[in-house]
N, C-alpha and C positions, 0 to 999 in steps of 0.2 A: 859118201862112204858106203861100203857094203857091210852088212852085219855078218859076223862069223861066230862060230861056236866059241864061247868063253869071253866074248866082249861084254863090257858093262854098258848098260843103257838105262834109261829112266822109264819106269812103268807108270802110267797115268790111269788111275782107277776110273771105272765107269761112273757116270753121274748118279746112279741109283745106289752105289756102294757107300757104306759109312766110312768116313775117313779114319785112318789109323794114326793116332797121336796128333790129331789136328791137321794132317796133310793127306793129299791124294796122290802125291808123287813119291816114288820109292825106287831105290836102286835095284837093278835086276841083272842077271847073267843070262845071256843067250844060250840055250841048250840045244836048239835045233833051228835050222834055217830052211824055210820053204822057198821064199823068194826074197828079193831085196827089201820088201815091205811087209813080210809075213813071217813071224817067228814064234817059237815056244820060249818061255822064260821061267826062271826060278826067281821069285820076287822076295826081297828082304825087307820086311816091315820093321819099323823102329820099335814097335811093341807088338809082340805076337809071333807065331811060327812063320817059317819060310813057306811060301806057297808056289805050287806049280801052276802056271797060267799058259794055256795052250791056244794056238791059232790067234795070235794077237797081231793086229795090223798096225802099221806105223801111223803116228799122228798126222792128220791131213789126208790119209787114205781111209782111215777107219770112219765108220758112221758117227755122226755127232752124238756124244753121250756114251759111246762104247768105250771099253778099255782100250788103251793104245800104248805104244812105246815111242821113244824118240831118243836122239843122242843127247848126252849131257851138254849143258851150256859150257862154252869155253870162255874164259876171261881174257 
């Protein structure tokens, strides 16, 4: 799949960031696409304000421990 503006993805916090409400994974909306693996996001935390996260690489492309994004799991 290719990311496009407005798509919902899962943002995964960096290893050094404190979890929000006991989780490191949060829904996010793609706000800008640089490449198929590199985007800007608006992240929706379960507790706390919405956050803009820029220049986020896809999981598997990002450096280990860095913030990343991936597609939601399908059942």
